VEXFI-255492 format. One record per residue (C-alpha): residue in one letter; x, y, z. Coordinates in steps of 0.2 Angstrom, whole numbers. Layout:
N
+-------+-------+-------+-------+
! zamar !  east ! north !    up !
+-------+-------+-------+-------+
!     A !     X !     Y !     Z !
...
+-------+-------+-------+-------+
END
This chain:
447
+-------+-------+-------+-------+
! zamar !  east ! north !    up !
+-------+-------+-------+-------+
!     X !    -2 !   116 !   -36 !
!     X !     6 !   131 !   -38 !
!     X !    25 !   129 !   -30 !
!     X !    26 !   149 !   -29 !
!     X !    13 !   149 !   -15 !
!     X !    19 !   145 !     4 !
!     X !     8 !   133 !    10 !
!     X !     0 !   131 !    28 !
!     X !    -9 !   117 !    37 !
!     X !   -12 !   108 !    53 !
!     X !    -2 !    91 !    50 !
!     X !    -7 !    82 !    68 !
!     X !   -25 !    76 !    65 !
!     X !   -41 !    85 !    69 !
!     X !   -51 !    84 !    84 !
!     X !   -46 !    89 !   101 !
!     X !   -29 !    87 !   108 !
!     X !   -16 !    92 !   122 !
!     X !    -5 !    98 !   105 !
!     X !    -7 !   102 !    88 !
!     X !     7 !   105 !    76 !
!     X !     2 !   118 !    61 !
!     X !    15 !   118 !    47 !
!     X !    21 !   132 !    35 !
!     X !    32 !   129 !    18 !
!     X !    36 !   140 !     7 !
!     X !    47 !   158 !     5 !
!     X !    35 !   167 !    17 !
!     X !    38 !   155 !    30 !
!     X !    50 !   167 !    40 !
!     X !    39 !   182 !    38 !
!     X !    24 !   171 !    44 !
!     X !    33 !   165 !    60 !
!     X !    39 !   185 !    63 !
!     X !    21 !   191 !    61 !
!     X !    14 !   180 !    74 !
!     X !    29 !   177 !    85 !
!     X !    35 !   195 !    84 !
!     X !    53 !   188 !    80 !
!     X !    61 !   173 !    70 !
!     X !    69 !   160 !    84 !
!     X !    87 !   152 !    81 !
!     X !    85 !   140 !    68 !
!     X !    81 !   123 !    74 !
!     X !    77 !   127 !    92 !
!     X !    60 !   124 !   100 !
!     X !    56 !   142 !   106 !
!     X !    40 !   149 !   118 !
!     X !    33 !   162 !   108 !
!     X !    17 !   172 !   111 !
!     X !     6 !   172 !    95 !
!     X !    -4 !   185 !    90 !
!     X !   -16 !   189 !    75 !
!     X !    -4 !   200 !    63 !
!     X !   -20 !   210 !    58 !
!     X !   -31 !   213 !    75 !
!     X !   -18 !   209 !    85 !
!     X !   -27 !   198 !    96 !
!     X !   -19 !   185 !   107 !
!     X !   -21 !   166 !   100 !
!     X !   -10 !   156 !   111 !
!     X !     7 !   153 !   120 !
!     X !    15 !   139 !   107 !
!     X !    32 !   131 !   104 !
!     X !    39 !   139 !    87 !
!     X !    52 !   131 !    77 !
!     X !    61 !   139 !    62 !
!     X !    67 !   127 !    47 !
!     X !    77 !   137 !    34 !
!     X !    78 !   129 !    18 !
!     X !    85 !   118 !    10 !
!     X !    89 !   108 !    25 !
!     X !    70 !   104 !    29 !
!     X !    58 !    91 !    26 !
!     X !    52 !    99 !    10 !
!     X !    69 !   107 !     4 !
!     X !    59 !   125 !     7 !
!     X !    59 !   137 !    22 !
!     X !    48 !   129 !    34 !
!     X !    40 !   134 !    53 !
!     X !    31 !   123 !    65 !
!     X !    18 !   129 !    77 !
!     X !    15 !   118 !    92 !
!     X !    -1 !   125 !    98 !
!     X !   -12 !   120 !   111 !
!     X !   -26 !   107 !   103 !
!     X !   -41 !   114 !   105 !
!     X !   -53 !   117 !    89 !
!     X !   -54 !   137 !    92 !
!     X !   -36 !   138 !    95 !
!     X !   -30 !   128 !    79 !
!     X !   -45 !   138 !    69 !
!     X !   -38 !   154 !    75 !
!     X !   -19 !   150 !    71 !
!     X !   -23 !   144 !    53 !
!     X !   -34 !   159 !    51 !
!     X !   -21 !   171 !    56 !
!     X !    -9 !   162 !    44 !
!     X !   -20 !   163 !    30 !
!     X !   -24 !   183 !    32 !
!     X !    -6 !   187 !    28 !
!     X !     0 !   188 !     9 !
!     X !     7 !   173 !    -1 !
!     X !    -1 !   159 !    10 !
!     X !   -13 !   148 !     4 !
!     X !   -21 !   133 !    13 !
!     X !   -11 !   117 !     8 !
!     X !   -18 !   102 !    -3 !
!     X !   -18 !    84 !     0 !
!     X !     1 !    79 !     1 !
!     X !     6 !    94 !    -4 !
!     X !    21 !    95 !     8 !
!     X !    27 !    79 !     3 !
!     X !    25 !    84 !   -17 !
!     X !    37 !    98 !   -13 !
!     X !    48 !    87 !    -3 !
!     X !    48 !    76 !   -21 !
!     X !    52 !    91 !   -31 !
!     X !    66 !    99 !   -21 !
!     X !    75 !    80 !   -21 !
!     X !    72 !    78 !    -5 !
!     X !    63 !    60 !    -6 !
!     X !    60 !    50 !   -23 !
!     X !    43 !    44 !   -29 !
!     X !    45 !    27 !   -22 !
!     X !    51 !    34 !    -3 !
!     X !    35 !    45 !    -5 !
!     X !    23 !    31 !    -7 !
!     X !    32 !    22 !     7 !
!     X !    28 !    36 !    18 !
!     X !     8 !    36 !    12 !
!     X !     9 !    17 !    15 !
!     X !    17 !    22 !    34 !
!     X !     2 !    34 !    37 !
!     X !    -8 !    20 !    33 !
!     X !    -3 !     6 !    42 !
!     X !   -14 !    -3 !    52 !
!     X !    -3 !   -20 !    58 !
!     X !    17 !   -22 !    63 !
!     X !    22 !   -30 !    46 !
!     X !    13 !   -16 !    36 !
!     X !    23 !    -5 !    47 !
!     X !    39 !   -14 !    46 !
!     X !    37 !   -14 !    25 !
!     X !    32 !     2 !    23 !
!     X !    47 !    10 !    34 !
!     X !    58 !     2 !    23 !
!     X !    52 !     9 !     8 !
!     X !    48 !    26 !    16 !
!     X !    69 !    28 !    18 !
!     X !    74 !    22 !     2 !
!     X !    75 !     3 !     0 !
!     X !    66 !     1 !   -16 !
!     X !    77 !    16 !   -22 !
!     X !    92 !     7 !   -19 !
!     X !    86 !    -9 !   -27 !
!     X !    82 !     1 !   -42 !
!     X !    97 !    11 !   -41 !
!     X !   106 !    -6 !   -44 !
!     X !    96 !   -13 !   -57 !
!     X !    98 !     5 !   -67 !
!     X !   117 !     3 !   -64 !
!     X !   118 !   -14 !   -73 !
!     X !   109 !    -7 !   -88 !
!     X !   120 !     7 !   -88 !
!     X !   137 !    -6 !   -88 !
!     X !   128 !   -16 !  -101 !
!     X !   125 !     0 !  -113 !
!     X !   141 !     6 !  -109 !
!     X !   150 !    -8 !  -118 !
!     X !   137 !    -8 !  -132 !
!     X !   139 !     9 !  -135 !
!     X !   158 !     6 !  -135 !
!     X !   158 !    -7 !  -149 !
!     X !   147 !     8 !  -159 !
!     X !   162 !    20 !  -154 !
!     X !   175 !     9 !  -161 !
!     X !   165 !     2 !  -175 !
!     X !   180 !     1 !  -185 !
!     X !   190 !   -11 !  -175 !
!     X !   186 !   -28 !  -180 !
!     X !   185 !   -37 !  -164 !
!     X !   180 !   -22 !  -152 !
!     X !   158 !   -23 !  -155 !
!     X !   159 !   -42 !  -155 !
!     X !   168 !   -43 !  -136 !
!     X !   157 !   -28 !  -131 !
!     X !   140 !   -39 !  -134 !
!     X !   148 !   -53 !  -125 !
!     X !   153 !   -44 !  -110 !
!     X !   137 !   -34 !  -110 !
!     X !   125 !   -50 !  -112 !
!     X !   130 !   -57 !   -93 !
!     X !   123 !   -41 !   -86 !
!     X !   109 !   -40 !   -97 !
!     X !   104 !   -59 !   -92 !
!     X !   106 !   -57 !   -74 !
!     X !    96 !   -41 !   -73 !
!     X !    83 !   -50 !   -81 !
!     X !    84 !   -64 !   -69 !
!     X !    83 !   -51 !   -56 !
!     X !    68 !   -42 !   -62 !
!     X !    58 !   -59 !   -65 !
!     X !    60 !   -64 !   -48 !
!     X !    57 !   -47 !   -41 !
!     X !    40 !   -49 !   -52 !
!     X !    36 !   -66 !   -46 !
!     X !    37 !   -60 !   -27 !
!     X !    21 !   -57 !   -22 !
!     X !    23 !   -56 !    -2 !
!     X !    26 !   -37 !    -1 !
!     X !     9 !   -35 !    -9 !
!     X !     1 !   -46 !     3 !
!     X !     9 !   -37 !    17 !
!     X !     3 !   -20 !    11 !
!     X !   -15 !   -26 !     4 !
!     X !   -18 !   -41 !    16 !
!     X !   -24 !   -58 !    11 !
!     X !   -42 !   -61 !     6 !
!     X !   -51 !   -74 !    14 !
!     X !   -68 !   -78 !     7 !
!     X !   -81 !   -88 !    18 !
!     X !   -91 !   -97 !     5 !
!     X !  -105 !  -111 !     5 !
!     X !  -124 !  -114 !     3 !
!     X !  -136 !  -104 !    11 !
!     X !  -140 !  -105 !    30 !
!     X !  -121 !  -116 !    33 !
!     X !  -118 !  -101 !    47 !
!     X !  -106 !   -92 !    37 !
!     X !  -112 !   -74 !    43 !
!     X !  -111 !   -82 !    62 !
!     X !   -92 !   -87 !    56 !
!     X !   -87 !   -70 !    52 !
!     X !   -96 !   -61 !    66 !
!     X !   -86 !   -75 !    79 !
!     X !   -68 !   -71 !    69 !
!     X !   -71 !   -54 !    70 !
!     X !   -76 !   -53 !    89 !
!     X !   -92 !   -41 !    83 !
!     X !  -109 !   -41 !    74 !
!     X !  -104 !   -38 !    56 !
!     X !  -116 !   -48 !    48 !
!     X !  -135 !   -49 !    50 !
!     X !  -140 !   -67 !    55 !
!     X !  -156 !   -75 !    51 !
!     X !  -162 !   -93 !    47 !
!     X !  -170 !   -86 !    33 !
!     X !  -159 !   -94 !    18 !
!     X !  -153 !   -80 !     5 !
!     X !  -150 !   -65 !    19 !
!     X !  -133 !   -62 !    13 !
!     X !  -135 !   -53 !    -4 !
!     X !  -118 !   -41 !    -5 !
!     X !  -103 !   -44 !     0 !
!     X !   -97 !   -39 !    19 !
!     X !   -79 !   -37 !    22 !
!     X !   -70 !   -35 !    38 !
!     X !   -52 !   -31 !    42 !
!     X !   -42 !   -43 !    54 !
!     X !   -26 !   -39 !    63 !
!     X !   -17 !   -59 !    64 !
!     X !    -2 !   -56 !    75 !
!     X !     4 !   -41 !    66 !
!     X !    -2 !   -48 !    48 !
!     X !   -18 !   -40 !    38 !
!     X !   -32 !   -49 !    33 !
!     X !   -48 !   -46 !    24 !
!     X !   -61 !   -57 !    29 !
!     X !   -77 !   -59 !    17 !
!     X !   -94 !   -64 !    19 !
!     X !  -102 !   -70 !     3 !
!     X !  -119 !   -75 !    -3 !
!     X !  -123 !   -92 !    -1 !
!     X !  -122 !  -102 !   -17 !
!     X !  -137 !  -111 !   -23 !
!     X !  -151 !  -108 !   -38 !
!     X !  -155 !   -89 !   -36 !
!     X !  -174 !   -86 !   -33 !
!     X !  -173 !   -69 !   -40 !
!     X !  -162 !   -56 !   -47 !
!     X !  -158 !   -48 !   -32 !
!     X !  -150 !   -65 !   -25 !
!     X !  -143 !   -69 !   -43 !
!     X !  -132 !   -52 !   -43 !
!     X !  -127 !   -58 !   -25 !
!     X !  -121 !   -75 !   -30 !
!     X !  -112 !   -68 !   -45 !
!     X !  -102 !   -55 !   -33 !
!     X !   -98 !   -69 !   -21 !
!     X !   -92 !   -83 !   -36 !
!     X !   -81 !   -66 !   -43 !
!     X !   -73 !   -62 !   -26 !
!     X !   -71 !   -80 !   -21 !
!     X !   -60 !   -83 !   -37 !
!     X !   -48 !   -70 !   -34 !
!     X !   -48 !   -74 !   -15 !
!     X !   -30 !   -81 !    -6 !
!     X !   -42 !   -93 !     5 !
!     X !   -59 !  -100 !     5 !
!     X !   -66 !  -105 !    19 !
!     X !   -80 !  -117 !    13 !
!     X !   -94 !  -118 !    29 !
!     X !  -105 !  -135 !    27 !
!     X !  -120 !  -138 !    41 !
!     X !  -117 !  -154 !    49 !
!     X !  -135 !  -155 !    51 !
!     X !  -138 !  -155 !    32 !
!     X !  -139 !  -170 !    22 !
!     X !  -133 !  -176 !    12 !
!     X !  -114 !  -170 !    17 !
!     X !  -105 !  -161 !     3 !
!     X !   -94 !  -166 !    -9 !
!     X !   -75 !  -167 !    -6 !
!     X !   -73 !  -153 !   -18 !
!     X !   -87 !  -140 !   -19 !
!     X !   -91 !  -133 !   -35 !
!     X !   -83 !  -117 !   -37 !
!     X !   -70 !  -108 !   -49 !
!     X !   -54 !  -104 !   -39 !
!     X !   -34 !  -108 !   -37 !
!     X !   -34 !  -102 !   -19 !
!     X !   -32 !  -114 !    -6 !
!     X !   -48 !  -121 !     1 !
!     X !   -52 !  -128 !    19 !
!     X !   -67 !  -138 !    22 !
!     X !   -77 !  -133 !    39 !
!     X !   -89 !  -142 !    47 !
!     X !  -101 !  -128 !    56 !
!     X !  -115 !  -132 !    70 !
!     X !  -106 !  -146 !    77 !
!     X !  -113 !  -143 !    94 !
!     X !  -132 !  -146 !    87 !
!     X !  -129 !  -161 !    78 !
!     X !  -115 !  -173 !    86 !
!     X !  -120 !  -189 !    76 !
!     X !  -123 !  -181 !    59 !
!     X !  -104 !  -174 !    62 !
!     X !   -99 !  -192 !    67 !
!     X !  -105 !  -200 !    50 !
!     X !   -88 !  -206 !    42 !
!     X !   -91 !  -195 !    27 !
!     X !   -86 !  -179 !    37 !
!     X !   -69 !  -188 !    41 !
!     X !   -60 !  -177 !    26 !
!     X !   -67 !  -161 !    36 !
!     X !   -51 !  -150 !    39 !
!     X !   -59 !  -139 !    54 !
!     X !   -77 !  -144 !    65 !
!     X !   -81 !  -127 !    73 !
!     X !   -97 !  -120 !    82 !
!     X !   -98 !  -101 !    74 !
!     X !  -112 !   -99 !    87 !
!     X !  -102 !  -106 !   102 !
!     X !   -86 !  -104 !    98 !
!     X !   -81 !  -120 !    97 !
!     X !   -64 !  -124 !    88 !
!     X !   -61 !  -106 !    84 !
!     X !   -46 !  -104 !    93 !
!     X !   -39 !  -119 !    82 !
!     X !   -45 !  -111 !    65 !
!     X !   -39 !   -95 !    72 !
!     X !   -22 !  -100 !    74 !
!     X !   -22 !  -108 !    57 !
!     X !   -27 !   -93 !    48 !
!     X !   -12 !   -83 !    57 !
!     X !    -1 !   -97 !    51 !
!     X !    -7 !   -97 !    34 !
!     X !    -5 !   -76 !    31 !
!     X !    12 !   -78 !    40 !
!     X !    20 !   -92 !    31 !
!     X !    14 !   -80 !    14 !
!     X !    21 !   -64 !    20 !
!     X !    36 !   -71 !    28 !
!     X !    51 !   -64 !    24 !
!     X !    43 !   -49 !    16 !
!     X !    52 !   -34 !    27 !
!     X !    60 !   -29 !    12 !
!     X !    53 !   -36 !    -5 !
!     X !    55 !   -24 !   -22 !
!     X !    38 !   -22 !   -29 !
!     X !    23 !   -19 !   -18 !
!     X !    14 !    -8 !   -28 !
!     X !     4 !   -11 !   -45 !
!     X !    12 !     3 !   -53 !
!     X !    31 !    -3 !   -48 !
!     X !    25 !   -20 !   -54 !
!     X !    19 !   -11 !   -69 !
!     X !    35 !    -2 !   -73 !
!     X !    46 !   -15 !   -69 !
!     X !    35 !   -28 !   -81 !
!     X !    40 !   -15 !   -94 !
!     X !    57 !   -15 !   -92 !
!     X !    57 !   -34 !   -90 !
!     X !    49 !   -35 !  -106 !
!     X !    63 !   -25 !  -115 !
!     X !    76 !   -33 !  -109 !
!     X !    67 !   -50 !  -115 !
!     X !    67 !   -44 !  -133 !
!     X !    84 !   -37 !  -133 !
!     X !    89 !   -56 !  -127 !
!     X !    80 !   -66 !  -140 !
!     X !    88 !   -53 !  -153 !
!     X !   104 !   -51 !  -146 !
!     X !   113 !   -58 !  -161 !
!     X !   101 !   -48 !  -172 !
!     X !    98 !   -32 !  -169 !
!     X !   112 !   -21 !  -172 !
!     X !   123 !   -11 !  -160 !
!     X !   111 !     3 !  -159 !
!     X !    93 !    -5 !  -159 !
!     X !   101 !   -14 !  -144 !
!     X !   107 !    -1 !  -136 !
!     X !    91 !     7 !  -139 !
!     X !    81 !    -9 !  -130 !
!     X !    92 !    -6 !  -114 !
!     X !    88 !    11 !  -114 !
!     X !    69 !     9 !  -116 !
!     X !    72 !    -4 !  -100 !
!     X !    81 !    12 !   -90 !
!     X !    68 !    21 !   -93 !
!     X !    54 !    10 !   -86 !
!     X !    64 !     8 !   -71 !
!     X !    67 !    28 !   -69 !
!     X !    48 !    29 !   -69 !
!     X !    48 !    19 !   -52 !
!     X !    56 !    30 !   -42 !
!     X !    52 !    46 !   -53 !
!     X !    69 !    49 !   -61 !
!     X !    58 !    52 !   -79 !
!     X !    42 !    56 !   -82 !
!     X !    34 !    60 !   -68 !
!     X !    23 !    73 !   -70 !
!     X !     7 !    64 !   -75 !
!     X !    10 !    52 !   -60 !
!     X !    10 !    66 !   -47 !
!     X !    -8 !    69 !   -45 !
!     X !   -12 !    50 !   -44 !
!     X !     3 !    47 !   -31 !
!     X !     0 !    61 !   -18 !
!     X !   -19 !    62 !   -18 !
!     X !   -17 !    48 !    -6 !
!     X !   -11 !    58 !     7 !
!     X !   -21 !    69 !    20 !
!     X !   -19 !    86 !    23 !
!     X !    -5 !    94 !    31 !
!     X !     8 !    79 !    25 !
+-------+-------+-------+-------+
END
């Protein structure tokens, strides 16, 4: 991206609508307003104007124009917004007119937000929170993203770095006053509690997976033998036909996924291939993928057909540390079979075909997801990038604490400095160039 160019894009999404918002940011934004509207309106006041093509003079629209001079704008640059009628032809005409002006180019994905970051209007964690806010599908995701978009993580990282700064200042005081007999030892003694407290906070933050669960959603795998009714259960819980249903064993070969909103919490429901001895290469691959997804699930629903004999073992043969719920399915078809004493250990009795027992199961699923994500509105580390950088800082502190009495003051201060460097990467305080493309390509054009 060339930050010296002025960029333009529609910011309100595509398709026909009552109003569309077109943004312009950069040094040519003011001249763009003058070229299309004939004059520059008062700053930060919506002004009705007639827009004309700057070259042909063709009438484009009657629109609201807002002039936002920098640096007090979203991007930190001169900005303008055109609120035009939302028809495709109107939007296309205004965009074409803007791009006909010298120095104005189409915006790339996330370029408005990237400029806001580069101009100090937000840190990198806030930019990521904004991306999550735009992508939020549930109420819990919205609350979590809102907190991060408006500085929660940046504030937490700032507090962590302040602890490091205090510890480093004490260690460096010992270096500066090395000739004084007692100062270096006293400085180390005062610095250690700060380092220990920070190390404990980072360990606690890394152990807290609630934010990642809210952002990414809980994974619920439906597993069992072929023809147990797994696909029927998926369709019933999703309230739509997602999976093909057939009496033929082995119909499900690939992984099917569907998103659920469980009282504001996201969950991904996965239908897996029936687990048995495969009868062909394709089915074998489906079973391999099924077992792989079961291993990483947060919850496994093991479905058994009550008409099938013999009844299943108390614990199915799966490799997973996830919580396991045992479901007796097709109870409408075989009441006598379900009444066998061996079925007393089932957690749920359902009929995916007729909907019996599904209300109870759905309520329990809501409780499960809510309990695991409970109180997750403001956890610190919700992205893998955050966790990686925090883990690097924690590891540096662990080394420093383990060798506290053995390292020289200079080496001890260096370990603390490297820990601070890792924390700085979370908010983009340092070493950000290689991260920008990864972060901002998640955005849509116009944001």
